[in-house]
Structures are given as structure tokens and as C-alpha cells.
N, C-alpha and C positions, 0 to 999 in steps of 0.2 A: 669203592675206590674213588672217593670224591676228594680231590685236593684243590680247594678253591682259592687258597691264599698262599701260593708258593713263595711269595716274596718275604714273608715273615715267619714261615714255618719250615723247619728242616724237612726235606722230602724223604719219604721212607724208601727202603730198598726196592719195593715193588713198583715204584713210580716208573712209568714208561717214558723213555726219551723219544719224543715225537719225531724228530728228524731221523732218528735211527729206524723208526717204524716205517717211514716213507721210503728210505733207502732200501730197506730189507724187501719190501714188496715190489719196488722198482726192479731190483735184481732178479726177483723170482717171476716176473711177469711172463716171460716167454716160455717157461716150462710149468707154470702154475697149474694150468688146466689138466695136464697129463698126470698130476699127482694129487689133485684136490678132490679125490673121490668121496671122502667123507663130507667135505663142504658142499659138494654137489648134491649128495643124497639129502642132507639136512635142508638145503635150499629147495629141493623138489618137494620134500615133505611140507615145507612152509607154503609153497605155492598151492599144494592140494587143499590147504585150509581156506583158500579163497572161495572155494565152492560153497562155503557156508555163509558168505556175505551176500546180502540182498542188494547192496549198492552196485552201481555200474560206474566206476570212476572214469573220469576223462583226463585227469592230470595225476600222474603217478611218479613218485620219486623212489628209485632204488638206491638207498644210501649205503655206501660201502659195497658198490656193485662189483669191484674187482675186475676180473676179465670178462664179465658180462654174461655169465651162464644163465642168470634168471631173466634176462631181458627178452629173448624170444618167447620164453614160457609166459611171461606177463602179457606179451602182445597177442599170444594165442587166446588167453583168457579174455582180454579186452582189446579187440581189434581196432576200435576207434579211439583208443586212448593215446595221449601224448606221454611218452615215457622219458624220464630223465635219469641218466646213469651218473651217479656222483661218487667220487672216490678221491682220496688224498694222494694216490700214487699215479702220476701222469703216464707212466709206462703201462700200467694196468688199463688205463682208459684207452690208450692207443690200440691195445689188443681187443678191447670190447668194441671199439668202433669198427674194426674189421669184420666182426661177426654180426653186428647189428647196426648198420649205417643209418637206419631211420630214427634211432633214438637221439636225444640231445645229451651231450656230455658236459659235465662241470667238474673241474678239479677244485675241491673245497673241503674244509674240515666240517665235521658233523655239528660242531658248536657254533659255526659261523657260515650258515648257508646263504648264498646269494639268491634267495628265493623270496618272493613277495609273501607277506603275512596272509594267512588263511587262504592259500592258493592251491594247496594239494588235497585231492580227494583221498589218496592212499599213499602212505609211506610204508615201504617194506625194507627190511634190513636184515641180511643174513650174516651172522657171525662177524659182526663189526664191533659190537659194544665192548668186547673184551680187549680191544685195542685203544680204548678211551680211558683217560685218567679221571674224568668227571662225568659220570653218566647222568647226574642231575642236570648239568649244563646241556648235555645232549638232548635229554627229554624235554627240557624247557624250550630248546630250539625247535624240536619236533612239534611241540604244542603251538609254537608261534606260526609255523608255516602250514600246519594242518587245518583244514576247514573244521568248524565246530561239529559238523556232522560227518567228518572224515574218519578214517580208520588207520591205526598203526598196527603193523604186524611185524614181529621180529623174532630172531633166535640169537642165542648166545650160549657160552659155556658156563657151567656151574663149578663150585669148589672141588668136586670129586674128579674133575677132568685131569687126566694124566697122573693120577694118584700113585701109580706104580713107579713112574719115572721120578716123581717128586720125592717119594720115600727113599728111592735108591740114591739120589744125590744127597739127601739129608744124612745118609750113613757115611758120606765121604768128607763133606765140608759144610760150612755154615753160610756159604754164599747163596744168593738168590738165583735159581736156575729155571724156574717155571713161573709163568705169569700168575698173578693173583686173580682169582675168578670170584665174582660176587654172588652171594646167596640169593636164591629166588625171591625170598620174602623182602629182602632189602631192595631188590629191583622193583618189586611191586610198590613199595613205599615211595621210591623215587618217582615212579609214574604219577602217583597221586599228588606228591609235592609239586610236581611240574604242572599240575592242573589238568592232566589227562584223565578221562573218565572211564569208569567201569572196567578197570583192568582185570584181565583173566590170565593166570599163569599156570603152566603145567611143565612137567619135566619127564625125561626118559633117559635111560642109560644105554649107550651103544658101546660095544667092545670090539675093537679091531684086534687082530692077532698077527704076530710076526714070528718068523723063524729065529730072529735074534734081535737084540736091542739096537744094534747099529742100523738095522733097516728102518726102525722107527725114527731114529735121529736123522737119518738121511731124508726120510719123507717130510719131516718137520722143516728141515732146511730148504727143501725144494719148493715148499709152498710159502716161504718167507717167514715162517714162524720161529724166528731167531729169538734168543734171549736179549732183549733190549731194555731190561730194567736197570735202574741205577745201581742196584746191589749185585749185579753180575760180576764175576771175577774178571779182572783186567788181564789181557794177554791170552795166550793159547793154553788150553787145558793139556796138562801133561799126560803122556801115554799111560803112566802108572795109575793116575787118578781115574782116567776114563775106563781102564780095565777093571778098577775096583767098583765103579758104578755098574758096569755091565755084569759083574759077578753078583752084586746084590740084586740086580734085576732078575737074574736067573732063579731066585727064590720064588718068583711068581709063575714059573713055568707050569703049564696045565698038564692034565693027564693026556691031552692030545699032542703033547710035546711042542706047544706054541707059547709065546709070551703075549699076555694081554695088554692092551692099552685102553683104559676106560675113559669114556667121554660122557660127562653129564650134560645133556642138551636141554636148555631152558627155552621154552616158547612163550611169547607174550603177545597180548592183544589189548588194545585200548582205543577209546574214542577221543575225538578232539575236545578241546576245552570249551566251556561255556563262555559267552560274552561276560565281561566283568560285572555288569549290573545284575545278570542272572545269578552269578556266583554269590554276590552279596546278599541277594534275596534268600537264597538257599541257606546260607550261613545264619542269617537272621532268624529264619524259621526254626533251624536246628537249635539255636540258643534259646529261643522262646519255648520250644518243647522241653528243654532241660529244666527251665525255670518252673 
């Protein structure tokens, strides 16, 4: 989902309206933590991967920190580190500050971080990338602020996420109802293109179950996961259309009499970028080897 020149190219239906993203998460801030159990679990799984790092970071940025669930966990891992919580939604940051007052908070976009070049030892980002239109620009900015020996650790959702709900809406109309999620291999390519080194990617599937489709839709609404794509239908969804979607969702009901909601979770790891002169030397050697 890389849309780098929106001034000359018609934007696709899955393009995210950035101001709507901010407003959605601002509205959800006060009840986000009570409903974001999946986001918490994935974040905690991400934190557990820190045990495999040999580095001891002193400067850490949690980008897309939301209401701050990971901040105390990061502080437990690295008690002497200075942690920065960064998010685009100011209401989320206010909640985070209440739970972790020792962190420094910055309201900023992931593509324009007010952070010095090569100043961060560790960047961690839990389920933020799927809310960005240009992950290449995000990774380029991560590469800028990350120290060459620093580490990036992140999670995001893959294309099979909410596939049952997506297919149910597709039976009813041609509008865009679910976010576009980027394939794991394309994410890995973007990491390399941004100059980040030694990327490692893996994925898993998690399935939540619900007694009915409306419960899933309410949960998504309560965490701010609204449809904010350009191709969304304008105006309220009619009762008849909603009932048709729920009826199609019923075809996925399991033997346990529950409705599944699939999430494809992608985890990524990469190292900071080489200084330019080192990169050039490596490229030259590779070209020489090919000759």
C-alpha cells in the first residue's frame, strides 16, 4: 500500500483518509484498552521476542504506542532505558501518559518523526503499519532514526485478516469495507528498499470466535478500527444490507456454534542501515563478483 504521488494519481478505494484515522482513534481512546485484547496479546508476544536480543538499548521508541500497553513492559525489560511513546492520536497519548508517566510522549506521524537521525537503539511498533498508506516511507524514516547497530521489531496484519467479514461484505455490495493488508513478502522487500538490514519475517494465524457477527463489528468499532478508506460507502448502512452481511457471515459458523474472525499476524525484525560509504562498498563488491 504505497501511494507516493497522490497529486498526479487517482487514489484507490483502499486509500486511508489520515484525518479520519486520527479521529477514529481519538474517539476510541477511553475504552480502547477494555476491548483491545487481541492487540494486547500480539504486543505481549512481540515483547517476548526481545529476550533473543543481545543488545541493551538505552533509547527506545514505541511508534504507534496507542494507550501505552507496551510501555511498562518495555521498562521492565530495560529499566535504565529512556522510552518514547509516539502516536498520531493525542487522546491516546493522554491515556498512555496516565499509565506510564516516566515515558516521553510525542504526537507525530510515522513518516515524519521529530527524532534525531541515528539516535534510537530500538524501535518497536505493534499493529501500526496497517494504518499507513506508504510503508516504504515509514521504513525509510525508521532507518533514518535507528542507529546502524539498532534493531527494529514490529507486528502488523496480513491479507487474510478478517477474511470472513470481507467475503461477507463482498456478497452484498462492491464498496470497500475492510482495510487492505500487505503481503509479508512485500513488507520484507520494503524493509530492504529502505536500507534496513537482515530482515526476518514470520507469520501466524489467530482466530477469535464470536456468538454473532454484530459482536465482532462492535469490538472493531470500540478499538477505533472503523472503515476510513476512500472507497467506503457514504452515509449509514441500511438495516437490510447489514442483515444480509450477517446472514452471509453465518455460513462460517463452526461446529462449536461460533463465528470465527481470522487474523493473519506478521512479525518483522531488521537492523539499522549501514553508513552510505559502507553500503557503496558492499554494492561495488557485489557487482565485481557478478562480473
